[in-house]
mmCIF entry with sequence, helices, sheets and N, C-alpha, C, O atoms, coordinates in Angstrom:
data_MODEL
# 
_entry.id   MODEL 
# 
_entity.id                         1 
_entity.type                       polymer 
_entity.pdbx_number_of_molecules   1 
# 
_entity_poly.entity_id                      1 
_entity_poly.type                           'polypeptide(L)' 
_entity_poly.nstd_linkage                   no 
_entity_poly.nstd_monomer                   no 
_entity_poly.pdbx_seq_one_letter_code       
;(UNK)(UNK)(UNK)(UNK)(UNK)(UNK)(UNK)(UNK)(UNK)(UNK)(UNK)(UNK)(UNK)(UNK)(UNK)(UNK)
(UNK)(UNK)(UNK)(UNK)(UNK)(UNK)(UNK)(UNK)(UNK)(UNK)(UNK)(UNK)(UNK)(UNK)(UNK)(UNK)
(UNK)(UNK)(UNK)(UNK)(UNK)(UNK)(UNK)(UNK)(UNK)(UNK)(UNK)(UNK)(UNK)(UNK)(UNK)(UNK)
(UNK)(UNK)(UNK)(UNK)(UNK)(UNK)(UNK)(UNK)
;
_entity_poly.pdbx_seq_one_letter_code_can   XXXXXXXXXXXXXXXXXXXXXXXXXXXXXXXXXXXXXXXXXXXXXXXXXXXXXXXX 
_entity_poly.pdbx_strand_id                 A 
# 
loop_
_entity_poly_seq.entity_id 
_entity_poly_seq.num 
_entity_poly_seq.mon_id 
_entity_poly_seq.hetero 
1 1  UNK n 
1 2  UNK n 
1 3  UNK n 
1 4  UNK n 
1 5  UNK n 
1 6  UNK n 
1 7  UNK n 
1 8  UNK n 
1 9  UNK n 
1 10 UNK n 
1 11 UNK n 
1 12 UNK n 
1 13 UNK n 
1 14 UNK n 
1 15 UNK n 
1 16 UNK n 
1 17 UNK n 
1 18 UNK n 
1 19 UNK n 
1 20 UNK n 
1 21 UNK n 
1 22 UNK n 
1 23 UNK n 
1 24 UNK n 
1 25 UNK n 
1 26 UNK n 
1 27 UNK n 
1 28 UNK n 
1 29 UNK n 
1 30 UNK n 
1 31 UNK n 
1 32 UNK n 
1 33 UNK n 
1 34 UNK n 
1 35 UNK n 
1 36 UNK n 
1 37 UNK n 
1 38 UNK n 
1 39 UNK n 
1 40 UNK n 
1 41 UNK n 
1 42 UNK n 
1 43 UNK n 
1 44 UNK n 
1 45 UNK n 
1 46 UNK n 
1 47 UNK n 
1 48 UNK n 
1 49 UNK n 
1 50 UNK n 
1 51 UNK n 
1 52 UNK n 
1 53 UNK n 
1 54 UNK n 
1 55 UNK n 
1 56 UNK n 
# 
_struct_asym.id          A 
_struct_asym.entity_id   1 
# 
loop_
_struct_conf.conf_type_id 
_struct_conf.id 
_struct_conf.pdbx_PDB_helix_id 
_struct_conf.beg_label_comp_id 
_struct_conf.beg_label_asym_id 
_struct_conf.beg_label_seq_id 
_struct_conf.pdbx_beg_PDB_ins_code 
_struct_conf.end_label_comp_id 
_struct_conf.end_label_asym_id 
_struct_conf.end_label_seq_id 
_struct_conf.pdbx_end_PDB_ins_code 
_struct_conf.beg_auth_comp_id 
_struct_conf.beg_auth_asym_id 
_struct_conf.beg_auth_seq_id 
_struct_conf.end_auth_comp_id 
_struct_conf.end_auth_asym_id 
_struct_conf.end_auth_seq_id 
_struct_conf.pdbx_PDB_helix_class 
_struct_conf.details 
_struct_conf.pdbx_PDB_helix_length 
HELX_P HELX_P1 AA1 UNK A 2  ? UNK A 4  ? UNK A 2  UNK A 4  5 ? 3  
HELX_P HELX_P2 AA2 UNK A 12 ? UNK A 39 ? UNK A 12 UNK A 39 1 ? 28 
HELX_P HELX_P3 AA3 UNK A 41 ? UNK A 54 ? UNK A 41 UNK A 54 1 ? 14 
# 
_struct_conf_type.id          HELX_P 
_struct_conf_type.criteria    ? 
_struct_conf_type.reference   ? 
# 
loop_
_atom_site.group_PDB 
_atom_site.id 
_atom_site.type_symbol 
_atom_site.label_atom_id 
_atom_site.label_alt_id 
_atom_site.label_comp_id 
_atom_site.label_asym_id 
_atom_site.label_entity_id 
_atom_site.label_seq_id 
_atom_site.pdbx_PDB_ins_code 
_atom_site.Cartn_x 
_atom_site.Cartn_y 
_atom_site.Cartn_z 
_atom_site.occupancy 
_atom_site.B_iso_or_equiv 
_atom_site.pdbx_formal_charge 
_atom_site.auth_seq_id 
_atom_site.auth_comp_id 
_atom_site.auth_asym_id 
_atom_site.auth_atom_id 
_atom_site.pdbx_PDB_model_num 
ATOM 1   N N  . UNK A 1 1  ? 164.651 240.850 200.872 1.00 0.00 ? 1  UNK A N  1 
ATOM 2   C CA . UNK A 1 1  ? 166.046 241.254 200.717 1.00 0.00 ? 1  UNK A CA 1 
ATOM 3   C C  . UNK A 1 1  ? 166.734 241.339 202.075 1.00 0.00 ? 1  UNK A C  1 
ATOM 4   O O  . UNK A 1 1  ? 167.945 241.143 202.179 1.00 0.00 ? 1  UNK A O  1 
ATOM 5   N N  . UNK A 1 2  ? 165.949 241.635 203.123 1.00 0.00 ? 2  UNK A N  1 
ATOM 6   C CA . UNK A 1 2  ? 166.498 241.747 204.473 1.00 0.00 ? 2  UNK A CA 1 
ATOM 7   C C  . UNK A 1 2  ? 167.173 240.441 204.892 1.00 0.00 ? 2  UNK A C  1 
ATOM 8   O O  . UNK A 1 2  ? 168.155 240.444 205.634 1.00 0.00 ? 2  UNK A O  1 
ATOM 9   N N  . UNK A 1 3  ? 166.626 239.323 204.402 1.00 0.00 ? 3  UNK A N  1 
ATOM 10  C CA . UNK A 1 3  ? 167.156 238.018 204.755 1.00 0.00 ? 3  UNK A CA 1 
ATOM 11  C C  . UNK A 1 3  ? 168.612 237.852 204.310 1.00 0.00 ? 3  UNK A C  1 
ATOM 12  O O  . UNK A 1 3  ? 169.382 237.134 204.947 1.00 0.00 ? 3  UNK A O  1 
ATOM 13  N N  . UNK A 1 4  ? 168.984 238.525 203.207 1.00 0.00 ? 4  UNK A N  1 
ATOM 14  C CA . UNK A 1 4  ? 170.317 238.360 202.638 1.00 0.00 ? 4  UNK A CA 1 
ATOM 15  C C  . UNK A 1 4  ? 171.343 239.302 203.257 1.00 0.00 ? 4  UNK A C  1 
ATOM 16  O O  . UNK A 1 4  ? 172.539 239.183 202.988 1.00 0.00 ? 4  UNK A O  1 
ATOM 17  N N  . UNK A 1 5  ? 170.878 240.245 204.091 1.00 0.00 ? 5  UNK A N  1 
ATOM 18  C CA . UNK A 1 5  ? 171.810 241.164 204.739 1.00 0.00 ? 5  UNK A CA 1 
ATOM 19  C C  . UNK A 1 5  ? 172.689 240.389 205.713 1.00 0.00 ? 5  UNK A C  1 
ATOM 20  O O  . UNK A 1 5  ? 172.199 239.584 206.505 1.00 0.00 ? 5  UNK A O  1 
ATOM 21  N N  . UNK A 1 6  ? 173.970 240.638 205.644 1.00 0.00 ? 6  UNK A N  1 
ATOM 22  C CA . UNK A 1 6  ? 174.901 239.861 206.473 1.00 0.00 ? 6  UNK A CA 1 
ATOM 23  C C  . UNK A 1 6  ? 174.892 240.352 207.917 1.00 0.00 ? 6  UNK A C  1 
ATOM 24  O O  . UNK A 1 6  ? 175.052 241.541 208.190 1.00 0.00 ? 6  UNK A O  1 
ATOM 25  N N  . UNK A 1 7  ? 174.698 239.400 208.838 1.00 0.00 ? 7  UNK A N  1 
ATOM 26  C CA . UNK A 1 7  ? 174.861 239.705 210.264 1.00 0.00 ? 7  UNK A CA 1 
ATOM 27  C C  . UNK A 1 7  ? 176.322 239.459 210.607 1.00 0.00 ? 7  UNK A C  1 
ATOM 28  O O  . UNK A 1 7  ? 176.813 238.340 210.463 1.00 0.00 ? 7  UNK A O  1 
ATOM 29  N N  . UNK A 1 8  ? 177.016 240.486 211.056 1.00 0.00 ? 8  UNK A N  1 
ATOM 30  C CA . UNK A 1 8  ? 178.457 240.361 211.272 1.00 0.00 ? 8  UNK A CA 1 
ATOM 31  C C  . UNK A 1 8  ? 178.785 239.419 212.420 1.00 0.00 ? 8  UNK A C  1 
ATOM 32  O O  . UNK A 1 8  ? 179.911 238.929 212.508 1.00 0.00 ? 8  UNK A O  1 
ATOM 33  N N  . UNK A 1 9  ? 177.828 239.156 213.299 1.00 0.00 ? 9  UNK A N  1 
ATOM 34  C CA . UNK A 1 9  ? 178.064 238.215 214.393 1.00 0.00 ? 9  UNK A CA 1 
ATOM 35  C C  . UNK A 1 9  ? 178.102 236.762 213.911 1.00 0.00 ? 9  UNK A C  1 
ATOM 36  O O  . UNK A 1 9  ? 178.674 235.903 214.583 1.00 0.00 ? 9  UNK A O  1 
ATOM 37  N N  . UNK A 1 10 ? 177.500 236.484 212.756 1.00 0.00 ? 10 UNK A N  1 
ATOM 38  C CA . UNK A 1 10 ? 177.439 235.112 212.253 1.00 0.00 ? 10 UNK A CA 1 
ATOM 39  C C  . UNK A 1 10 ? 178.736 234.704 211.574 1.00 0.00 ? 10 UNK A C  1 
ATOM 40  O O  . UNK A 1 10 ? 179.353 235.522 210.892 1.00 0.00 ? 10 UNK A O  1 
ATOM 41  N N  . UNK A 1 11 ? 179.164 233.459 211.745 1.00 0.00 ? 11 UNK A N  1 
ATOM 42  C CA . UNK A 1 11 ? 180.249 232.949 210.913 1.00 0.00 ? 11 UNK A CA 1 
ATOM 43  C C  . UNK A 1 11 ? 179.756 232.840 209.457 1.00 0.00 ? 11 UNK A C  1 
ATOM 44  O O  . UNK A 1 11 ? 178.553 232.708 209.228 1.00 0.00 ? 11 UNK A O  1 
ATOM 45  N N  . UNK A 1 12 ? 180.665 232.894 208.477 1.00 0.00 ? 12 UNK A N  1 
ATOM 46  C CA . UNK A 1 12 ? 180.262 232.888 207.062 1.00 0.00 ? 12 UNK A CA 1 
ATOM 47  C C  . UNK A 1 12 ? 179.362 231.712 206.702 1.00 0.00 ? 12 UNK A C  1 
ATOM 48  O O  . UNK A 1 12 ? 178.457 231.853 205.879 1.00 0.00 ? 12 UNK A O  1 
ATOM 49  N N  . UNK A 1 13 ? 179.600 230.562 207.305 1.00 0.00 ? 13 UNK A N  1 
ATOM 50  C CA . UNK A 1 13 ? 178.808 229.380 206.979 1.00 0.00 ? 13 UNK A CA 1 
ATOM 51  C C  . UNK A 1 13 ? 177.331 229.605 207.303 1.00 0.00 ? 13 UNK A C  1 
ATOM 52  O O  . UNK A 1 13 ? 176.448 229.227 206.533 1.00 0.00 ? 13 UNK A O  1 
ATOM 53  N N  . UNK A 1 14 ? 177.080 230.232 208.463 1.00 0.00 ? 14 UNK A N  1 
ATOM 54  C CA . UNK A 1 14 ? 175.705 230.508 208.869 1.00 0.00 ? 14 UNK A CA 1 
ATOM 55  C C  . UNK A 1 14 ? 175.049 231.479 207.888 1.00 0.00 ? 14 UNK A C  1 
ATOM 56  O O  . UNK A 1 14 ? 173.860 231.371 207.586 1.00 0.00 ? 14 UNK A O  1 
ATOM 57  N N  . UNK A 1 15 ? 175.856 232.441 207.391 1.00 0.00 ? 15 UNK A N  1 
ATOM 58  C CA . UNK A 1 15 ? 175.312 233.396 206.425 1.00 0.00 ? 15 UNK A CA 1 
ATOM 59  C C  . UNK A 1 15 ? 174.911 232.699 205.135 1.00 0.00 ? 15 UNK A C  1 
ATOM 60  O O  . UNK A 1 15 ? 173.858 232.986 204.565 1.00 0.00 ? 15 UNK A O  1 
ATOM 61  N N  . UNK A 1 16 ? 175.762 231.776 204.673 1.00 0.00 ? 16 UNK A N  1 
ATOM 62  C CA . UNK A 1 16 ? 175.428 231.022 203.448 1.00 0.00 ? 16 UNK A CA 1 
ATOM 63  C C  . UNK A 1 16 ? 174.197 230.167 203.676 1.00 0.00 ? 16 UNK A C  1 
ATOM 64  O O  . UNK A 1 16 ? 173.374 229.996 202.777 1.00 0.00 ? 16 UNK A O  1 
ATOM 65  N N  . UNK A 1 17 ? 174.071 229.625 204.892 1.00 0.00 ? 17 UNK A N  1 
ATOM 66  C CA . UNK A 1 17 ? 172.883 228.827 205.221 1.00 0.00 ? 17 UNK A CA 1 
ATOM 67  C C  . UNK A 1 17 ? 171.623 229.687 205.116 1.00 0.00 ? 17 UNK A C  1 
ATOM 68  O O  . UNK A 1 17 ? 170.601 229.247 204.588 1.00 0.00 ? 17 UNK A O  1 
ATOM 69  N N  . UNK A 1 18 ? 171.708 230.920 205.625 1.00 0.00 ? 18 UNK A N  1 
ATOM 70  C CA . UNK A 1 18 ? 170.566 231.838 205.533 1.00 0.00 ? 18 UNK A CA 1 
ATOM 71  C C  . UNK A 1 18 ? 170.236 232.156 204.074 1.00 0.00 ? 18 UNK A C  1 
ATOM 72  O O  . UNK A 1 18 ? 169.068 232.187 203.689 1.00 0.00 ? 18 UNK A O  1 
ATOM 73  N N  . UNK A 1 19 ? 171.269 232.389 203.269 1.00 0.00 ? 19 UNK A N  1 
ATOM 74  C CA . UNK A 1 19 ? 171.056 232.689 201.849 1.00 0.00 ? 19 UNK A CA 1 
ATOM 75  C C  . UNK A 1 19 ? 170.393 231.497 201.163 1.00 0.00 ? 19 UNK A C  1 
ATOM 76  O O  . UNK A 1 19 ? 169.479 231.667 200.355 1.00 0.00 ? 19 UNK A O  1 
ATOM 77  N N  . UNK A 1 20 ? 170.857 230.291 201.488 1.00 0.00 ? 20 UNK A N  1 
ATOM 78  C CA . UNK A 1 20 ? 170.279 229.078 200.899 1.00 0.00 ? 20 UNK A CA 1 
ATOM 79  C C  . UNK A 1 20 ? 168.811 228.948 201.298 1.00 0.00 ? 20 UNK A C  1 
ATOM 80  O O  . UNK A 1 20 ? 167.974 228.564 200.480 1.00 0.00 ? 20 UNK A O  1 
ATOM 81  N N  . UNK A 1 21 ? 168.499 229.269 202.558 1.00 0.00 ? 21 UNK A N  1 
ATOM 82  C CA . UNK A 1 21 ? 167.105 229.224 203.009 1.00 0.00 ? 21 UNK A CA 1 
ATOM 83  C C  . UNK A 1 21 ? 166.256 230.221 202.236 1.00 0.00 ? 21 UNK A C  1 
ATOM 84  O O  . UNK A 1 21 ? 165.118 229.920 201.875 1.00 0.00 ? 21 UNK A O  1 
ATOM 85  N N  . UNK A 1 22 ? 166.802 231.409 201.981 1.00 0.00 ? 22 UNK A N  1 
ATOM 86  C CA . UNK A 1 22 ? 166.084 232.420 201.206 1.00 0.00 ? 22 UNK A CA 1 
ATOM 87  C C  . UNK A 1 22 ? 165.794 231.943 199.796 1.00 0.00 ? 22 UNK A C  1 
ATOM 88  O O  . UNK A 1 22 ? 164.701 232.153 199.271 1.00 0.00 ? 22 UNK A O  1 
ATOM 89  N N  . UNK A 1 23 ? 166.796 231.287 199.177 1.00 0.00 ? 23 UNK A N  1 
ATOM 90  C CA . UNK A 1 23 ? 166.618 230.754 197.826 1.00 0.00 ? 23 UNK A CA 1 
ATOM 91  C C  . UNK A 1 23 ? 165.561 229.649 197.834 1.00 0.00 ? 23 UNK A C  1 
ATOM 92  O O  . UNK A 1 23 ? 164.745 229.554 196.917 1.00 0.00 ? 23 UNK A O  1 
ATOM 93  N N  . UNK A 1 24 ? 165.583 228.815 198.879 1.00 0.00 ? 24 UNK A N  1 
ATOM 94  C CA . UNK A 1 24 ? 164.594 227.746 198.998 1.00 0.00 ? 24 UNK A CA 1 
ATOM 95  C C  . UNK A 1 24 ? 163.184 228.334 199.094 1.00 0.00 ? 24 UNK A C  1 
ATOM 96  O O  . UNK A 1 24 ? 162.243 227.799 198.508 1.00 0.00 ? 24 UNK A O  1 
ATOM 97  N N  . UNK A 1 25 ? 163.043 229.451 199.844 1.00 0.00 ? 25 UNK A N  1 
ATOM 98  C CA . UNK A 1 25 ? 161.745 230.121 199.951 1.00 0.00 ? 25 UNK A CA 1 
ATOM 99  C C  . UNK A 1 25 ? 161.270 230.580 198.577 1.00 0.00 ? 25 UNK A C  1 
ATOM 100 O O  . UNK A 1 25 ? 160.098 230.425 198.234 1.00 0.00 ? 25 UNK A O  1 
ATOM 101 N N  . UNK A 1 26 ? 162.188 231.147 197.789 1.00 0.00 ? 26 UNK A N  1 
ATOM 102 C CA . UNK A 1 26 ? 161.849 231.588 196.435 1.00 0.00 ? 26 UNK A CA 1 
ATOM 103 C C  . UNK A 1 26 ? 161.386 230.400 195.603 1.00 0.00 ? 26 UNK A C  1 
ATOM 104 O O  . UNK A 1 26 ? 160.429 230.508 194.835 1.00 0.00 ? 26 UNK A O  1 
ATOM 105 N N  . UNK A 1 27 ? 162.065 229.270 195.756 1.00 0.00 ? 27 UNK A N  1 
ATOM 106 C CA . UNK A 1 27 ? 161.709 228.059 195.025 1.00 0.00 ? 27 UNK A CA 1 
ATOM 107 C C  . UNK A 1 27 ? 160.301 227.597 195.367 1.00 0.00 ? 27 UNK A C  1 
ATOM 108 O O  . UNK A 1 27 ? 159.545 227.175 194.492 1.00 0.00 ? 27 UNK A O  1 
ATOM 109 N N  . UNK A 1 28 ? 159.955 227.681 196.649 1.00 0.00 ? 28 UNK A N  1 
ATOM 110 C CA . UNK A 1 28 ? 158.607 227.280 197.069 1.00 0.00 ? 28 UNK A CA 1 
ATOM 111 C C  . UNK A 1 28 ? 157.561 228.192 196.449 1.00 0.00 ? 28 UNK A C  1 
ATOM 112 O O  . UNK A 1 28 ? 156.510 227.725 196.010 1.00 0.00 ? 28 UNK A O  1 
ATOM 113 N N  . UNK A 1 29 ? 157.841 229.489 196.410 1.00 0.00 ? 29 UNK A N  1 
ATOM 114 C CA . UNK A 1 29 ? 156.911 230.451 195.817 1.00 0.00 ? 29 UNK A CA 1 
ATOM 115 C C  . UNK A 1 29 ? 156.733 230.156 194.333 1.00 0.00 ? 29 UNK A C  1 
ATOM 116 O O  . UNK A 1 29 ? 155.613 230.168 193.823 1.00 0.00 ? 29 UNK A O  1 
ATOM 117 N N  . UNK A 1 30 ? 157.849 229.888 193.636 1.00 0.00 ? 30 UNK A N  1 
ATOM 118 C CA . UNK A 1 30 ? 157.787 229.570 192.210 1.00 0.00 ? 30 UNK A CA 1 
ATOM 119 C C  . UNK A 1 30 ? 156.987 228.294 191.969 1.00 0.00 ? 30 UNK A C  1 
ATOM 120 O O  . UNK A 1 30 ? 156.203 228.211 191.024 1.00 0.00 ? 30 UNK A O  1 
ATOM 121 N N  . UNK A 1 31 ? 157.193 227.300 192.833 1.00 0.00 ? 31 UNK A N  1 
ATOM 122 C CA . UNK A 1 31 ? 156.461 226.044 192.694 1.00 0.00 ? 31 UNK A CA 1 
ATOM 123 C C  . UNK A 1 31 ? 154.959 226.279 192.859 1.00 0.00 ? 31 UNK A C  1 
ATOM 124 O O  . UNK A 1 31 ? 154.146 225.710 192.131 1.00 0.00 ? 31 UNK A O  1 
ATOM 125 N N  . UNK A 1 32 ? 154.604 227.131 193.832 1.00 0.00 ? 32 UNK A N  1 
ATOM 126 C CA . UNK A 1 32 ? 153.187 227.454 194.045 1.00 0.00 ? 32 UNK A CA 1 
ATOM 127 C C  . UNK A 1 32 ? 152.604 228.150 192.817 1.00 0.00 ? 32 UNK A C  1 
ATOM 128 O O  . UNK A 1 32 ? 151.495 227.839 192.385 1.00 0.00 ? 32 UNK A O  1 
ATOM 129 N N  . UNK A 1 33 ? 153.370 229.105 192.253 1.00 0.00 ? 33 UNK A N  1 
ATOM 130 C CA . UNK A 1 33 ? 152.913 229.815 191.070 1.00 0.00 ? 33 UNK A CA 1 
ATOM 131 C C  . UNK A 1 33 ? 152.723 228.860 189.899 1.00 0.00 ? 33 UNK A C  1 
ATOM 132 O O  . UNK A 1 33 ? 151.740 228.953 189.165 1.00 0.00 ? 33 UNK A O  1 
ATOM 133 N N  . UNK A 1 34 ? 153.679 227.936 189.729 1.00 0.00 ? 34 UNK A N  1 
ATOM 134 C CA . UNK A 1 34 ? 153.578 226.958 188.645 1.00 0.00 ? 34 UNK A CA 1 
ATOM 135 C C  . UNK A 1 34 ? 152.345 226.089 188.817 1.00 0.00 ? 34 UNK A C  1 
ATOM 136 O O  . UNK A 1 34 ? 151.641 225.811 187.846 1.00 0.00 ? 34 UNK A O  1 
ATOM 137 N N  . UNK A 1 35 ? 152.075 225.656 190.045 1.00 0.00 ? 35 UNK A N  1 
ATOM 138 C CA . UNK A 1 35 ? 150.887 224.836 190.317 1.00 0.00 ? 35 UNK A CA 1 
ATOM 139 C C  . UNK A 1 35 ? 149.618 225.609 189.952 1.00 0.00 ? 35 UNK A C  1 
ATOM 140 O O  . UNK A 1 35 ? 148.674 225.052 189.392 1.00 0.00 ? 35 UNK A O  1 
ATOM 141 N N  . UNK A 1 36 ? 149.616 226.900 190.282 1.00 0.00 ? 36 UNK A N  1 
ATOM 142 C CA . UNK A 1 36 ? 148.469 227.748 189.970 1.00 0.00 ? 36 UNK A CA 1 
ATOM 143 C C  . UNK A 1 36 ? 148.281 227.862 188.456 1.00 0.00 ? 36 UNK A C  1 
ATOM 144 O O  . UNK A 1 36 ? 147.159 227.800 187.954 1.00 0.00 ? 36 UNK A O  1 
ATOM 145 N N  . UNK A 1 37 ? 149.400 228.030 187.736 1.00 0.00 ? 37 UNK A N  1 
ATOM 146 C CA . UNK A 1 37 ? 149.340 228.168 186.278 1.00 0.00 ? 37 UNK A CA 1 
ATOM 147 C C  . UNK A 1 37 ? 148.854 226.880 185.626 1.00 0.00 ? 37 UNK A C  1 
ATOM 148 O O  . UNK A 1 37 ? 148.134 226.919 184.629 1.00 0.00 ? 37 UNK A O  1 
ATOM 149 N N  . UNK A 1 38 ? 149.246 225.741 186.187 1.00 0.00 ? 38 UNK A N  1 
ATOM 150 C CA . UNK A 1 38 ? 148.803 224.454 185.635 1.00 0.00 ? 38 UNK A CA 1 
ATOM 151 C C  . UNK A 1 38 ? 147.290 224.319 185.759 1.00 0.00 ? 38 UNK A C  1 
ATOM 152 O O  . UNK A 1 38 ? 146.622 223.806 184.861 1.00 0.00 ? 38 UNK A O  1 
ATOM 153 N N  . UNK A 1 39 ? 146.758 224.792 186.892 1.00 0.00 ? 39 UNK A N  1 
ATOM 154 C CA . UNK A 1 39 ? 145.314 224.696 187.109 1.00 0.00 ? 39 UNK A CA 1 
ATOM 155 C C  . UNK A 1 39 ? 144.535 225.729 186.303 1.00 0.00 ? 39 UNK A C  1 
ATOM 156 O O  . UNK A 1 39 ? 143.363 225.523 185.989 1.00 0.00 ? 39 UNK A O  1 
ATOM 157 N N  . UNK A 1 40 ? 145.193 226.848 185.966 1.00 0.00 ? 40 UNK A N  1 
ATOM 158 C CA . UNK A 1 40 ? 144.504 227.920 185.247 1.00 0.00 ? 40 UNK A CA 1 
ATOM 159 C C  . UNK A 1 40 ? 145.291 228.282 183.989 1.00 0.00 ? 40 UNK A C  1 
ATOM 160 O O  . UNK A 1 40 ? 146.110 229.201 184.005 1.00 0.00 ? 40 UNK A O  1 
ATOM 161 N N  . UNK A 1 41 ? 145.036 227.548 182.891 1.00 0.00 ? 41 UNK A N  1 
ATOM 162 C CA . UNK A 1 41 ? 145.789 227.766 181.648 1.00 0.00 ? 41 UNK A CA 1 
ATOM 163 C C  . UNK A 1 41 ? 145.688 229.196 181.124 1.00 0.00 ? 41 UNK A C  1 
ATOM 164 O O  . UNK A 1 41 ? 146.619 229.695 180.491 1.00 0.00 ? 41 UNK A O  1 
ATOM 165 N N  . UNK A 1 42 ? 144.564 229.853 181.386 1.00 0.00 ? 42 UNK A N  1 
ATOM 166 C CA . UNK A 1 42 ? 144.381 231.226 180.909 1.00 0.00 ? 42 UNK A CA 1 
ATOM 167 C C  . UNK A 1 42 ? 145.422 232.152 181.535 1.00 0.00 ? 42 UNK A C  1 
ATOM 168 O O  . UNK A 1 42 ? 145.943 233.050 180.873 1.00 0.00 ? 42 UNK A O  1 
ATOM 169 N N  . UNK A 1 43 ? 145.722 231.925 182.825 1.00 0.00 ? 43 UNK A N  1 
ATOM 170 C CA . UNK A 1 43 ? 146.750 232.717 183.496 1.00 0.00 ? 43 UNK A CA 1 
ATOM 171 C C  . UNK A 1 43 ? 148.110 232.520 182.838 1.00 0.00 ? 43 UNK A C  1 
ATOM 172 O O  . UNK A 1 43 ? 148.898 233.459 182.725 1.00 0.00 ? 43 UNK A O  1 
ATOM 173 N N  . UNK A 1 44 ? 148.376 231.292 182.407 1.00 0.00 ? 44 UNK A N  1 
ATOM 174 C CA . UNK A 1 44 ? 149.636 230.991 181.735 1.00 0.00 ? 44 UNK A CA 1 
ATOM 175 C C  . UNK A 1 44 ? 149.742 231.798 180.449 1.00 0.00 ? 44 UNK A C  1 
ATOM 176 O O  . UNK A 1 44 ? 150.795 232.362 180.151 1.00 0.00 ? 44 UNK A O  1 
ATOM 177 N N  . UNK A 1 45 ? 148.659 231.852 179.692 1.00 0.00 ? 45 UNK A N  1 
ATOM 178 C CA . UNK A 1 45 ? 148.635 232.627 178.452 1.00 0.00 ? 45 UNK A CA 1 
ATOM 179 C C  . UNK A 1 45 ? 148.881 234.107 178.747 1.00 0.00 ? 45 UNK A C  1 
ATOM 180 O O  . UNK A 1 45 ? 149.682 234.752 178.071 1.00 0.00 ? 45 UNK A O  1 
ATOM 181 N N  . UNK A 1 46 ? 148.193 234.640 179.752 1.00 0.00 ? 46 UNK A N  1 
ATOM 182 C CA . UNK A 1 46 ? 148.375 236.040 180.129 1.00 0.00 ? 46 UNK A CA 1 
ATOM 183 C C  . UNK A 1 46 ? 149.808 236.314 180.557 1.00 0.00 ? 46 UNK A C  1 
ATOM 184 O O  . UNK A 1 46 ? 150.379 237.355 180.232 1.00 0.00 ? 46 UNK A O  1 
ATOM 185 N N  . UNK A 1 47 ? 150.384 235.363 181.293 1.00 0.00 ? 47 UNK A N  1 
ATOM 186 C CA . UNK A 1 47 ? 151.755 235.504 181.782 1.00 0.00 ? 47 UNK A CA 1 
ATOM 187 C C  . UNK A 1 47 ? 152.741 235.557 180.609 1.00 0.00 ? 47 UNK A C  1 
ATOM 188 O O  . UNK A 1 47 ? 153.671 236.363 180.603 1.00 0.00 ? 47 UNK A O  1 
ATOM 189 N N  . UNK A 1 48 ? 152.523 234.688 179.620 1.00 0.00 ? 48 UNK A N  1 
ATOM 190 C CA . UNK A 1 48 ? 153.393 234.662 178.433 1.00 0.00 ? 48 UNK A CA 1 
ATOM 191 C C  . UNK A 1 48 ? 153.276 235.973 177.665 1.00 0.00 ? 48 UNK A C  1 
ATOM 192 O O  . UNK A 1 48 ? 154.283 236.540 177.241 1.00 0.00 ? 48 UNK A O  1 
ATOM 193 N N  . UNK A 1 49 ? 152.046 236.458 177.485 1.00 0.00 ? 49 UNK A N  1 
ATOM 194 C CA . UNK A 1 49 ? 151.827 237.728 176.784 1.00 0.00 ? 49 UNK A CA 1 
ATOM 195 C C  . UNK A 1 49 ? 152.526 238.862 177.522 1.00 0.00 ? 49 UNK A C  1 
ATOM 196 O O  . UNK A 1 49 ? 153.179 239.704 176.905 1.00 0.00 ? 49 UNK A O  1 
ATOM 197 N N  . UNK A 1 50 ? 152.388 238.880 178.839 1.00 0.00 ? 50 UNK A N  1 
ATOM 198 C CA . UNK A 1 50 ? 153.024 239.903 179.662 1.00 0.00 ? 50 UNK A CA 1 
ATOM 199 C C  . UNK A 1 50 ? 154.550 239.849 179.524 1.00 0.00 ? 50 UNK A C  1 
ATOM 200 O O  . UNK A 1 50 ? 155.207 240.884 179.408 1.00 0.00 ? 50 UNK A O  1 
ATOM 201 N N  . UNK A 1 51 ? 155.100 238.638 179.539 1.00 0.00 ? 51 UNK A N  1 
ATOM 202 C CA . UNK A 1 51 ? 156.548 238.465 179.398 1.00 0.00 ? 51 UNK A CA 1 
ATOM 203 C C  . UNK A 1 51 ? 157.020 238.992 178.040 1.00 0.00 ? 51 UNK A C  1 
ATOM 204 O O  . UNK A 1 51 ? 158.060 239.645 177.954 1.00 0.00 ? 51 UNK A O  1 
ATOM 205 N N  . UNK A 1 52 ? 156.263 238.710 176.987 1.00 0.00 ? 52 UNK A N  1 
ATOM 206 C CA . UNK A 1 52 ? 156.627 239.177 175.643 1.00 0.00 ? 52 UNK A CA 1 
ATOM 207 C C  . UNK A 1 52 ? 156.581 240.705 175.586 1.00 0.00 ? 52 UNK A C  1 
ATOM 208 O O  . UNK A 1 52 ? 157.478 241.339 175.030 1.00 0.00 ? 52 UNK A O  1 
ATOM 209 N N  . UNK A 1 53 ? 155.531 241.290 176.162 1.00 0.00 ? 53 UNK A N  1 
ATOM 210 C CA . UNK A 1 53 ? 155.394 242.750 176.146 1.00 0.00 ? 53 UNK A CA 1 
ATOM 211 C C  . UNK A 1 53 ? 156.534 243.407 176.928 1.00 0.00 ? 53 UNK A C  1 
ATOM 212 O O  . UNK A 1 53 ? 157.104 244.402 176.478 1.00 0.00 ? 53 UNK A O  1 
ATOM 213 N N  . UNK A 1 54 ? 156.867 242.849 178.102 1.00 0.00 ? 54 UNK A N  1 
ATOM 214 C CA . UNK A 1 54 ? 157.907 243.443 178.950 1.00 0.00 ? 54 UNK A CA 1 
ATOM 215 C C  . UNK A 1 54 ? 159.304 243.289 178.354 1.00 0.00 ? 54 UNK A C  1 
ATOM 216 O O  . UNK A 1 54 ? 160.185 244.106 178.622 1.00 0.00 ? 54 UNK A O  1 
ATOM 217 N N  . UNK A 1 55 ? 159.510 242.253 177.552 1.00 0.00 ? 55 UNK A N  1 
ATOM 218 C CA . UNK A 1 55 ? 160.846 241.998 177.000 1.00 0.00 ? 55 UNK A CA 1 
ATOM 219 C C  . UNK A 1 55 ? 161.181 242.920 175.833 1.00 0.00 ? 55 UNK A C  1 
ATOM 220 O O  . UNK A 1 55 ? 162.318 242.935 175.362 1.00 0.00 ? 55 UNK A O  1 
ATOM 221 N N  . UNK A 1 56 ? 160.202 243.687 175.365 1.00 0.00 ? 56 UNK A N  1 
ATOM 222 C CA . UNK A 1 56 ? 160.454 244.549 174.197 1.00 0.00 ? 56 UNK A CA 1 
ATOM 223 C C  . UNK A 1 56 ? 160.811 245.974 174.585 1.00 0.00 ? 56 UNK A C  1 
ATOM 224 O O  . UNK A 1 56 ? 161.048 246.810 173.713 1.00 0.00 ? 56 UNK A O  1 
# 
């Protein structure tokens, strides 16, 4: 979350660039998680069960 804090010295464009970089980092993490789930189907099942339980 610290990454998204605005540095007042930066022009707005630089701030948006930082936010975009943060989102890209999240995307990389999600991609890694997806790769892990593909290799371990049991984890995918557990993840789905967890999502169903948490959504109620």
